[in-house]
VOPAGU-2260 file (C-alpha; in pm, 1 decimal, decimal comma):
REM VOPAGU-2260
SITE   aa  ch    i         X         Y         Z
SITE  MET   A    0    -598,9   -1281,0   -1169,3
SITE  LYS   A    1    -409,3   -1093,7    -904,2
SITE  ILE   A    2    -522,8    -829,1    -646,6
SITE  ASP   A    3    -373,4    -481,4    -689,1
SITE  VAL   A    4    -295,6    -264,5    -388,2
SITE  LEU   A    5    -310,3     102,9    -317,3
SITE  LEU   A    6    -154,8     244,8      -3,6
SITE  GLY   A    7      15,3     548,6     145,2
SITE  LEU   A    8     396,2     593,5     158,6
SITE  GLN   A    9     420,6     856,0     420,5
SITE  TRP   A   10     241,0     926,1     755,1
SITE  GLY   A   11    -108,5     897,8     612,2
SITE  ASP   A   12    -328,5    1176,3     454,0
SITE  GLU   A   13    -155,9    1124,2     119,3
SITE  GLY   A   14    -475,2    1146,2     -82,4
SITE  LYS   A   15    -547,5     773,9    -130,4
SITE  GLY   A   16    -922,5     814,9    -138,4
SITE  LYS   A   17    -919,6    1032,9    -441,2
SITE  ILE   A   18    -692,0     791,9    -635,0
SITE  VAL   A   19    -904,4     484,8    -537,1
SITE  ASP   A   20   -1210,2     672,0    -661,8
SITE  VAL   A   21   -1027,9     760,3    -991,0
SITE  LEU   A   22    -906,6     398,3   -1039,5
SITE  THR   A   23   -1233,8     230,4    -937,4
SITE  PRO   A   24   -1370,4     212,1   -1295,0
SITE  ARG   A   25   -1091,2     -33,7   -1376,5
SITE  TYR   A   26   -1195,3    -272,2   -1097,9
SITE  ASP   A   27   -1487,6    -493,1    -999,3
SITE  ILE   A   28   -1417,2    -491,2    -625,2
SITE  ILE   A   29   -1263,7    -241,6    -378,8
SITE  ALA   A   30   -1169,9    -388,3     -44,9
SITE  ARG   A   31   -1034,9    -218,1     271,9
SITE  PHE   A   32    -779,5    -438,2     438,3
SITE  GLN   A   33    -686,9    -269,2     771,0
SITE  GLY   A   34    -739,4      27,7     999,4
SITE  GLY   A   35   -1067,8     172,7    1129,5
SITE  PRO   A   36   -1244,3     506,9    1177,3
SITE  ASN   A   37    -911,4     670,4    1247,4
SITE  ALA   A   38    -883,7     688,3     864,6
SITE  GLY   A   39   -1018,8     991,4     680,1
SITE  HIS   A   40   -1029,7     945,1     296,2
SITE  THR   A   41   -1139,2    1262,1     135,8
SITE  LEU   A   42   -1297,8    1266,4    -214,6
SITE  GLU   A   43   -1418,5    1564,2    -415,2
SITE  ILE   A   44   -1688,4    1472,8    -664,8
SITE  GLY   A   45   -1871,6    1734,0    -869,3
SITE  GLY   A   46   -1761,4    2000,4    -627,9
SITE  ASP   A   47   -1895,1    1811,3    -324,1
SITE  ARG   A   48   -1650,7    1698,2     -55,5
SITE  HIS   A   49   -1689,8    1359,0      98,5
SITE  VAL   A   50   -1500,9    1202,3     386,4
SITE  LEU   A   51   -1499,5     829,2     440,5
SITE  HIS   A   52   -1370,5     665,8     755,9
SITE  THR   A   53   -1451,0     295,6     724,9
SITE  ILE   A   54   -1622,9     247,2     393,4
SITE  PRO   A   55   -1399,8     181,8      88,5
SITE  SER   A   56   -1353,9     482,1    -148,1
SITE  GLY   A   57   -1519,7     298,0    -439,2
SITE  ILE   A   58   -1863,5     336,1    -277,8
SITE  PHE   A   59   -1967,1     622,0    -516,2
SITE  HIS   A   60   -1969,8     375,2    -813,0
SITE  PRO   A   61   -2284,1     168,7    -752,8
SITE  ASP   A   62   -2180,4     -95,7    -996,0
SITE  LYS   A   63   -1871,5    -185,0    -801,7
SITE  ILE   A   64   -1859,6    -401,0    -494,2
SITE  ASN   A   65   -1705,0    -256,0    -182,3
SITE  ILE   A   66   -1579,7    -481,3     101,7
SITE  ILE   A   67   -1482,7    -400,1     458,2
SITE  GLY   A   68   -1230,3    -678,5     506,9
SITE  ASN   A   69   -1140,2    -890,6     809,5
SITE  GLY   A   70    -842,3    -681,6     901,8
SITE  VAL   A   71   -1053,1    -372,0     951,2
SITE  ILE   A   72   -1205,0    -268,3    1286,2
SITE  ALA   A   73   -1520,1     -66,3    1305,4
SITE  ASP   A   74   -1732,3     131,0    1541,5
SITE  PRO   A   75   -2095,5      52,5    1453,3
SITE  PHE   A   76   -2215,9     394,0    1553,5
SITE  ILE   A   77   -1948,5     569,2    1341,5
SITE  LEU   A   78   -2004,4     329,4    1048,0
SITE  TYR   A   79   -2378,0     376,3    1046,4
SITE  LYS   A   80   -2341,9     751,6    1077,0
SITE  GLU   A   81   -2123,0     731,1     768,1
SITE  ILE   A   82   -2392,2     527,3     592,7
SITE  LEU   A   83   -2654,0     783,8     675,5
SITE  ALA   A   84   -2439,1    1063,6     537,8
SITE  LEU   A   85   -2399,7     881,9     215,0
SITE  ARG   A   86   -2773,4     822,7     192,2
SITE  ALA   A   87   -2834,9    1197,0     241,7
SITE  LYS   A   88   -2631,8    1247,6     -69,3
SITE  GLY   A   89   -2816,3     997,3    -273,5
SITE  VAL   A   90   -2576,4     701,3    -230,1
SITE  GLU   A   91   -2730,9     377,5     -93,3
SITE  PRO   A   92   -2443,0     165,4      42,6
SITE  ARG   A   93   -2658,1    -146,1      97,4
SITE  VAL   A   94   -2656,1    -192,7    -283,4
SITE  ASN   A   95   -2274,6    -251,6    -303,4
SITE  LEU   A   96   -2127,6    -271,1      52,2
SITE  LEU   A   97   -2028,0    -607,7     203,9
SITE  ILE   A   98   -1881,5    -657,3     557,7
SITE  SER   A   99   -1654,4    -933,1     666,1
SITE  LYS   A  100   -1794,2   -1143,1     956,4
SITE  ARG   A  101   -1431,3   -1151,7    1091,1
SITE  ALA   A  102   -1391,3    -770,7    1117,1
SITE  HIS   A  103   -1372,4    -667,0    1482,8
SITE  LEU   A  104   -1606,3    -426,0    1661,8
SITE  ILE   A  105   -1492,1    -117,8    1852,2
SITE  LEU   A  106   -1698,2    -101,1    2170,6
SITE  PRO   A  107   -1779,7     230,1    2353,6
SITE  THR   A  108   -1540,5     115,8    2622,8
SITE  HIS   A  109   -1255,1      75,9    2373,9
SITE  ARG   A  110   -1289,1     449,0    2320,2
SITE  LEU   A  111   -1283,4     518,0    2692,8
SITE  LEU   A  112    -968,0     301,3    2734,8
SITE  ASP   A  113    -806,5     496,4    2450,4
SITE  ALA   A  114    -868,4     825,6    2631,6
SITE  ALA   A  115    -746,8     681,4    2967,2
SITE  TYR   A  116    -422,6     543,2    2813,0
SITE  GLU   A  117    -356,1     871,6    2633,1
SITE  SER   A  118    -409,0    1080,7    2944,6
SITE  ALA   A  119    -179,1     849,4    3148,1
SITE  MET   A  120     103,2     911,9    2910,5
SITE  GLY   A  121     129,5    1282,6    2991,8
SITE  LYS   A  122     390,8    1452,3    2772,0
SITE  GLY   A  123     466,0    1117,5    2598,0
SITE  LYS   A  124     122,2    1109,3    2428,7
SITE  ILE   A  125     103,6     920,4    2103,5
SITE  GLY   A  126    -149,0    1167,7    1949,7
SITE  SER   A  127    -432,1     916,7    1925,6
SITE  THR   A  128    -749,9     991,6    1741,9
SITE  LEU   A  129    -935,2     848,0    2048,3
SITE  LYS   A  130   -1149,8     623,2    1824,4
SITE  GLY   A  131   -1059,1     313,5    2026,6
SITE  ILE   A  132    -826,5     177,1    1759,8
SITE  GLY   A  133    -534,4      60,2    1984,4
SITE  PRO   A  134    -754,9     -99,3    2255,1
SITE  CYS   A  135    -961,2    -280,7    1995,4
SITE  TYR   A  136    -654,3    -420,0    1816,3
SITE  THR   A  137    -514,1    -521,8    2156,2
SITE  ASP   A  138    -828,7    -718,4    2239,4
SITE  LYS   A  139    -809,0    -881,4    1896,0
SITE  THR   A  140    -453,7    -993,6    1955,6
SITE  ALA   A  141    -527,9   -1101,6    2317,3
SITE  ARG   A  142    -826,7   -1307,9    2178,9
SITE  PHE   A  143   -1094,0   -1118,0    2370,3
SITE  GLY   A  144   -1242,7    -931,5    2069,9
SITE  ILE   A  145   -1591,7    -936,2    1933,7
SITE  ARG   A  146   -1651,0    -959,2    1558,3
SITE  PHE   A  147   -1922,7    -861,5    1320,0
SITE  GLY   A  148   -2031,6   -1222,1    1284,5
SITE  ASP   A  149   -2092,0   -1229,4    1666,9
SITE  MET   A  150   -2379,1    -971,5    1613,4
SITE  LEU   A  151   -2592,8   -1249,5    1469,8
SITE  SER   A  152   -2537,7   -1489,9    1762,3
SITE  ALA   A  153   -2788,4   -1540,8    2046,3
SITE  ASP   A  154   -2523,2   -1467,5    2311,4
SITE  PHE   A  155   -2401,2   -1137,4    2150,7
SITE  LYS   A  156   -2514,5    -933,1    2448,7
SITE  LEU   A  157   -2340,0   -1172,0    2690,8
SITE  LYS   A  158   -2009,4   -1144,0    2498,8
SITE  TYR   A  159   -2048,7    -759,9    2500,1
SITE  ASP   A  160   -2115,7    -742,4    2868,4
SITE  ALA   A  161   -1827,9    -965,8    2956,9
SITE  LEU   A  162   -1582,8    -757,2    2749,5
SITE  LYS   A  163   -1733,7    -431,7    2878,9
SITE  GLU   A  164   -1678,5    -557,2    3240,3
SITE  ARG   A  165   -1317,5    -635,9    3161,8
SITE  HIS   A  166   -1265,0    -284,2    3026,5
SITE  LEU   A  167   -1434,6    -124,9    3331,0
SITE  ARG   A  168   -1199,3    -301,1    3560,9
SITE  ILE   A  169    -903,2    -166,9    3357,1
SITE  LEU   A  170   -1049,7     174,7    3374,3
SITE  GLU   A  171   -1097,5     162,8    3747,8
SITE  SER   A  172    -720,8      90,3    3783,1
SITE  TYR   A  173    -654,0     416,5    3602,3
SITE  ASP   A  174    -888,2     609,1    3842,0
SITE  PHE   A  175   -1081,6     708,0    3539,4
SITE  ASP   A  176   -1398,6     884,3    3644,4
SITE  LEU   A  177   -1669,3     755,9    3404,8
SITE  SER   A  178   -1923,6     998,0    3537,0
SITE  LYS   A  179   -1725,4    1287,3    3382,6
SITE  GLN   A  180   -1672,3    1122,0    3046,7
SITE  GLU   A  181   -1836,4    1177,6    2708,3
SITE  ILE   A  182   -1798,6    1004,6    2375,9
SITE  ASP   A  183   -1854,8    1220,0    2070,1
SITE  LYS   A  184   -2011,3    1491,1    2300,1
SITE  MET   A  185   -2260,8    1243,2    2437,7
SITE  PRO   A  186   -2290,3    1086,0    2783,1
SITE  VAL   A  187   -2145,0     734,5    2777,7
SITE  ALA   A  188   -2483,0     569,2    2839,9
SITE  GLU   A  189   -2644,6     757,6    2551,0
SITE  TYR   A  190   -2356,0     669,1    2320,3
SITE  GLU   A  191   -2384,2     303,1    2425,8
SITE  ALA   A  192   -2757,4     304,0    2341,7
SITE  ARG   A  193   -2702,3     453,6    2002,6
SITE  TRP   A  194   -2418,3     203,6    1942,2
SITE  PHE   A  195   -2663,0     -76,1    1992,5
SITE  GLU   A  196   -2917,6      90,8    1759,4
SITE  ALA   A  197   -2646,3     105,6    1501,3
SITE  VAL   A  198   -2570,9    -272,3    1550,4
SITE  GLU   A  199   -2932,2    -355,4    1476,4
SITE  SER   A  200   -2926,4    -137,0    1163,4
SITE  LEU   A  201   -2606,3    -292,9    1038,7
SITE  LYS   A  202   -2771,4    -638,3    1049,9
SITE  GLU   A  203   -2949,6    -524,6     730,1
SITE  PHE   A  204   -2620,5    -545,1     543,1
SITE  GLU   A  205   -2475,0    -859,1     397,6
SITE  LEU   A  206   -2209,0   -1009,9     630,5
SITE  ILE   A  207   -1977,6   -1243,4     437,9
SITE  ASP   A  208   -1681,6   -1473,2     471,0
SITE  SER   A  209   -1472,6   -1214,3     290,5
SITE  GLU   A  210   -1164,2   -1429,5     241,0
SITE  LEU   A  211   -1377,1   -1692,0      55,9
SITE  PHE   A  212   -1561,8   -1416,8    -145,2
SITE  ILE   A  213   -1237,6   -1248,3    -250,9
SITE  ASN   A  214   -1048,1   -1568,0    -339,8
SITE  HIS   A  215   -1344,0   -1693,7    -540,7
SITE  ALA   A  216   -1369,9   -1359,3    -713,7
SITE  LEU   A  217   -1001,1   -1381,7    -814,1
SITE  ALA   A  218   -1050,0   -1729,5    -945,9
SITE  GLU   A  219   -1336,9   -1598,4   -1159,1
SITE  GLY   A  220   -1114,1   -1330,3   -1306,3
SITE  LYS   A  221   -1259,3   -1036,5   -1116,6
SITE  ARG   A  222   -1036,5    -725,5   -1079,8
SITE  ILE   A  223    -985,6    -629,9    -716,5
SITE  LEU   A  224    -814,8    -322,0    -564,9
SITE  ALA   A  225    -709,3    -343,7    -195,7
SITE  GLU   A  226    -737,1      -5,4     -27,9
SITE  GLY   A  227    -502,3      82,0     258,7
SITE  ALA   A  228    -549,0     330,7     543,5
SITE  GLN   A  229    -302,9     546,2     724,3
SITE  GLY   A  230      52,9     527,9     577,7
SITE  SER   A  231     359,9     305,5     565,8
SITE  LEU   A  232     550,4     517,1     811,6
SITE  LEU   A  233     269,4     442,7    1067,5
SITE  ASP   A  234     297,2      67,5    1034,2
SITE  VAL   A  235     320,8     -99,4    1375,7
SITE  ASP   A  236     637,1    -287,7    1284,7
SITE  PHE   A  237     821,3     -59,3    1046,1
SITE  GLY   A  238     684,9     290,2    1127,7
SITE  SER   A  239     817,2     549,5    1374,4
SITE  TYR   A  240     735,0     331,7    1680,3
SITE  PRO   A  241     569,9     392,7    1926,8
SITE  TYR   A  242     409,1     685,3    1732,0
SITE  VAL   A  243     227,0     443,9    1495,9
SITE  THR   A  244    -105,1     293,7    1436,7
SITE  SER   A  245    -190,1     -56,3    1560,5
SITE  SER   A  246    -207,2    -243,6    1231,7
SITE  ASN   A  247      22,5    -337,5     941,5
SITE  THR   A  248     -31,6     -61,7     683,6
SITE  ILE   A  249     207,8    -209,0     426,7
SITE  THR   A  250     143,1    -450,5     134,1
SITE  ALA   A  251     198,8    -750,2     362,1
SITE  GLY   A  252    -103,0    -644,4     552,3
SITE  VAL   A  253    -320,5    -720,5     247,9
SITE  CYS   A  254    -252,9   -1092,2     295,4
SITE  SER   A  255    -365,0   -1104,3     654,8
SITE  GLY   A  256    -626,9    -831,4     616,0
SITE  LEU   A  257    -813,2    -991,5     326,4
SITE  GLY   A  258    -703,3   -1351,1     344,0
SITE  VAL   A  259    -511,6   -1374,1      14,8
SITE  PRO   A  260    -174,9   -1533,6     -43,1
SITE  PRO   A  261     140,2   -1336,5    -126,2
SITE  THR   A  262     141,4   -1489,1    -474,8
SITE  ALA   A  263    -192,2   -1309,8    -542,9
SITE  ILE   A  264     -47,6    -956,8    -513,9
SITE  GLY   A  265     -25,1    -771,9    -845,9
SITE  LYS   A  266      38,9    -404,3    -889,2
SITE  VAL   A  267     117,6    -188,7    -585,6
SITE  TYR   A  268      20,1     183,3    -616,3
SITE  GLY   A  269     225,6     389,7    -376,1
SITE  VAL   A  270      75,8     724,7    -299,0
SITE  PHE   A  271     274,6    1025,2    -164,3
SITE  LYS   A  272     244,9    1398,1    -137,6
SITE  ALA   A  273     494,5    1630,9    -309,7
SITE  TYR   A  274     579,3    1731,3      41,1
SITE  CYS   A  275     523,5    1565,3     381,8
SITE  THR   A  276     261,7    1595,5     657,2
SITE  ARG   A  277     205,3    1424,3     983,5
SITE  VAL   A  278     -76,7    1439,6    1243,3
SITE  GLY   A  279       5,7    1369,8    1611,9
SITE  SER   A  280     329,6    1318,7    1786,7
SITE  GLY   A  281     645,4    1139,7    1663,0
SITE  PRO   A  282     962,5    1212,3    1465,4
SITE  PHE   A  283     931,4    1428,4    1154,0
SITE  PRO   A  284    1288,4    1519,8    1024,0
SITE  THR   A  285    1173,7    1774,8     761,1
SITE  GLU   A  286     913,6    1947,7     967,5
SITE  LEU   A  287     886,8    2323,6     903,6
SITE  ASN   A  288     794,9    2522,7    1209,8
SITE  GLU   A  289     783,9    2858,7    1052,2
SITE  GLU   A  290     603,0    3046,8     775,0
SITE  THR   A  291     688,4    2804,3     504,8
SITE  GLY   A  292     526,1    2517,5     696,5
SITE  GLU   A  293     224,7    2741,9     758,0
SITE  LEU   A  294     202,1    2826,3     386,7
SITE  LEU   A  295     200,4    2456,4     308,0
SITE  ARG   A  296     -72,2    2399,2     559,2
SITE  GLN   A  297    -293,6    2674,5     430,1
SITE  ASN   A  298    -237,5    2609,4      62,7
SITE  GLY   A  299    -293,5    2236,0     106,5
SITE  ASN   A  300    -580,8    2267,7     362,3
SITE  GLU   A  301    -375,5    2039,7     591,1
SITE  TYR   A  302    -620,8    1972,0     865,5
SITE  GLY   A  303    -708,0    1614,1     975,5
SITE  SER   A  304   -1011,5    1471,4     807,9
SITE  THR   A  305   -1091,4    1269,6    1120,9
SITE  THR   A  306    -979,7    1496,2    1409,2
SITE  GLY   A  307    -960,6    1841,4    1243,2
SITE  ARG   A  308    -616,8    1887,0    1395,8
SITE  PRO   A  309    -374,4    2097,9    1195,0
SITE  ARG   A  310    -127,6    1871,6    1020,1
SITE  ARG   A  311     251,7    1924,9    1074,7
SITE  CYS   A  312     406,5    2012,1     738,7
SITE  GLY   A  313     755,2    1976,1     586,2
SITE  TRP   A  314     961,0    1911,4     275,8
SITE  LEU   A  315     953,8    1583,1      90,3
SITE  ASP   A  316    1170,0    1318,0     264,6
SITE  LEU   A  317    1332,8    1093,9       2,0
SITE  PRO   A  318    1509,3     836,7     240,4
SITE  ALA   A  319    1177,2     778,9     401,7
SITE  LEU   A  320     998,9     753,1      63,6
SITE  SER   A  321    1260,8     505,8     -64,2
SITE  TYR   A  322    1217,9     296,7     254,8
SITE  ALA   A  323     839,7     277,2     203,5
SITE  ILE   A  324     879,1     187,1    -164,2
SITE  MET   A  325    1114,6     -99,0     -62,5
SITE  LEU   A  326     883,5    -236,6     211,9
SITE  ASN   A  327     581,4    -232,4     -16,1
SITE  GLY   A  328     727,1    -350,2    -345,7
SITE  VAL   A  329     572,8     -43,6    -514,9
SITE  THR   A  330     524,0     -78,5    -888,7
SITE  ASP   A  331     340,7     241,1    -964,8
SITE  LEU   A  332     398,4     577,5    -800,5
SITE  VAL   A  333     133,5     839,0    -748,7
SITE  MET   A  334     226,9    1196,1    -646,9
SITE  MET   A  335     -35,3    1417,8    -490,6
SITE  LYS   A  336     -69,4    1788,1    -431,4
SITE  ALA   A  337     199,4    1916,7    -652,7
SITE  ASP   A  338     -30,3    2220,6    -701,9
SITE  VAL   A  339      11,7    2315,5    -331,3
SITE  MET   A  340     357,8    2444,6    -401,0
SITE  ASN   A  341     271,1    2631,7    -722,5
SITE  ASP   A  342     359,6    2970,0    -558,4
SITE  PHE   A  343     686,4    2871,6    -396,6
SITE  GLU   A  344    1001,8    3040,1    -525,1
SITE  LYS   A  345    1227,1    2759,7    -396,1
SITE  VAL   A  346    1137,2    2402,5    -290,3
SITE  LYS   A  347    1350,2    2152,2    -107,8
SITE  ILE   A  348    1390,2    1772,4     -97,2
SITE  CYS   A  349    1561,7    1584,1     188,1
SITE  THR   A  350    1822,3    1351,5      45,2
SITE  ALA   A  351    1986,3    1222,6     356,5
SITE  TYR   A  352    1999,9    1267,3     735,1
SITE  LYS   A  353    2282,5    1382,8     965,3
SITE  ILE   A  354    2334,9    1227,3    1311,2
SITE  ASP   A  355    2634,6    1348,1    1519,2
SITE  GLY   A  356    2791,2    1493,2    1194,3
SITE  MET   A  357    2755,7    1162,7    1002,4
SITE  GLU   A  358    2545,4    1163,1     692,1
SITE  ILE   A  359    2309,0     866,4     653,5
SITE  PRO   A  360    2128,7     826,5     320,7
SITE  GLU   A  361    1869,8     564,4     440,3
SITE  LEU   A  362    1598,1     554,7     700,2
SITE  THR   A  363    1715,6     336,3     982,9
SITE  PHE   A  364    1623,1     250,8    1336,7
SITE  GLU   A  365    1835,3     534,8    1459,7
SITE  THR   A  366    1698,7     796,1    1205,3
SITE  LEU   A  367    1343,4     707,5    1311,7
SITE  SER   A  368    1432,4     726,9    1678,0
SITE  GLY   A  369    1703,0     984,6    1729,0
SITE  ASP   A  370    1765,0    1348,7    1682,1
SITE  VAL   A  371    1840,2    1393,7    1311,6
SITE  LYS   A  372    1897,1    1685,2    1081,9
SITE  PRO   A  373    1790,5    1664,4     723,5
SITE  VAL   A  374    2028,0    1721,8     428,6
SITE  TYR   A  375    1847,3    1917,9     162,7
SITE  ARG   A  376    1873,0    1971,6    -210,3
SITE  THR   A  377    1712,5    2294,0    -334,6
SITE  PHE   A  378    1511,5    2333,4    -652,1
SITE  GLU   A  379    1360,6    2629,9    -834,3
SITE  GLY   A  380     986,2    2649,1    -782,4
SITE  TRP   A  381     759,8    2620,7   -1096,8
SITE  GLN   A  382     550,9    2927,6    -987,3
SITE  THR   A  383     262,5    2859,7   -1220,3
SITE  SER   A  384     -79,5    2705,9   -1201,2
SITE  LEU   A  385    -131,3    2342,1   -1302,6
SITE  LYS   A  386    -506,0    2400,3   -1375,0
SITE  GLY   A  387    -615,7    2244,2   -1699,8
SITE  LEU   A  388    -299,0    2038,1   -1763,0
SITE  THR   A  389    -375,4    1688,3   -1897,3
SITE  ASN   A  390     -46,7    1518,0   -1959,8
SITE  PHE   A  391     315,5    1501,0   -1833,7
SITE  GLY   A  392     449,9    1653,2   -2150,8
SITE  VAL   A  393     303,2    2000,6   -2078,3
SITE  LEU   A  394     416,4    2023,9   -1718,9
SITE  PRO   A  395     616,0    2334,3   -1618,2
SITE  SER   A  396     986,7    2259,6   -1679,2
SITE  LYS   A  397    1075,1    2323,3   -1315,8
SITE  LEU   A  398     816,5    2073,3   -1189,5
SITE  SER   A  399     940,2    1821,9   -1444,4
SITE  ASP   A  400    1292,7    1878,4   -1293,8
SITE  TYR   A  401    1149,2    1808,4    -948,0
SITE  ILE   A  402     977,5    1492,7   -1067,8
SITE  ARG   A  403    1284,1    1361,8   -1258,4
SITE  PHE   A  404    1498,9    1394,2    -949,7
SITE  ILE   A  405    1249,6    1199,2    -734,8
SITE  GLU   A  406    1218,2     925,9   -1009,1
SITE  LYS   A  407    1593,3     898,4   -1046,9
SITE  THR   A  408    1654,0     872,8    -669,7
SITE  VAL   A  409    1387,6     607,8    -600,1
SITE  ASN   A  410    1445,4     428,7    -937,8
SITE  LEU   A  411    1075,3     427,7   -1024,0
SITE  PRO   A  412     863,9     647,9   -1255,4
SITE  ILE   A  413     571,1     860,5   -1130,4
SITE  ASP   A  414     276,5     731,6   -1326,6
SITE  ILE   A  415      -6,2     940,1   -1184,8
SITE  LEU   A  416      14,3    1309,6   -1083,6
SITE  SER   A  417    -265,4    1489,4    -896,7
SITE  ALA   A  418    -301,4    1863,2    -963,9
SITE  GLY   A  419    -604,1    1935,7    -754,1
SITE  PRO   A  420    -874,7    1765,0    -550,0
SITE  GLY   A  421   -1116,0    1682,1    -826,2
SITE  ARG   A  422   -1135,6    1364,8   -1022,3
SITE  GLU   A  423   -1059,4    1551,5   -1343,8
SITE  GLN   A  424    -746,2    1703,5   -1196,0
SITE  THR   A  425    -550,9    1383,5   -1237,1
SITE  ILE   A  426    -274,0    1342,7   -1495,3
SITE  MET   A  427    -190,3     988,5   -1615,3
SITE  ARG   A  428     121,0     875,6   -1805,1
């Protein structure tokens, strides 16, 4: 048995959470392989909106196991808050949520470091979510990190204090006045106290050697879906560096983030919007800074699930999409939010970039780093509702034209089309 993968092909916020939820009945296990509470996977179930930050999107299916893998980093306070929110809606995560002992902990001081680094950048700010993601991954790589398994050791507090002291020395070098700082609108000391309370509560959950659990499950014939966070164009190696996240968001990250060999990878579901969005700073060749972009934002409710920040909006970028498909070895394409453009008279797709008058059909180092202008192809809008449509054969002809052009360009069929936020608003080939 092989492990299937679902990930985003743009700058995140593609709608991965909904599709994981839709596909979960096909699988036995859903496993997050990277990222942390900077993720915001939104699901609409029975008219209720749910936002998950760390917990896999299969959690609403109590008969399915959900795993927070070793490649994930988690803030105990945020994670436990997420658990309490699920319990308030009648979902008990302790029934089907397992956590890797090797997943790293985000400390309160990681979040302070995040704020200090971002402030020091001035106009060159990355646009961090200030959740401590970068500093935590930095400590992981530098071999200073603390993991979930450490919570069970007798010297956990000693490890915590040593790392905290290291962080405080760094903060002092930035002239960062701790007395004036808050975390999630709380004084730092209060947040730290609640962080430790959350640690104690999380000890009630089953902490596992997730790499062993997952490989044993594959050997037993269990079906597993690996769930990614953020998007391929935010990958630390292949994204629009330095405006990226701190982990590998592409398929290769599954191997290190869950402890499975490359030969175990099966299907790769690549999720993308019918247009593009981005939160935070960084290049965005097709960005629309006028009424069309605002219309996309309003129609699509394009505000960050984690930060609440308005997302930057623009037309679909095919060179970037093709690049992400290549990197990930995508086998199955999923297009989201086609309904957001129902009212548009004209829609556009970027087919290439221009740099100094030269047309470049692929995403390259230069097109991610330099001043580029998009080359567009214009299509007639479909200008009709997609409500109630159940198969590709009854799609509006203009939308079918739009889809066929994408499929021909990327040489891959679109297998799933989302026509709204609900589970039932999903069209399968």
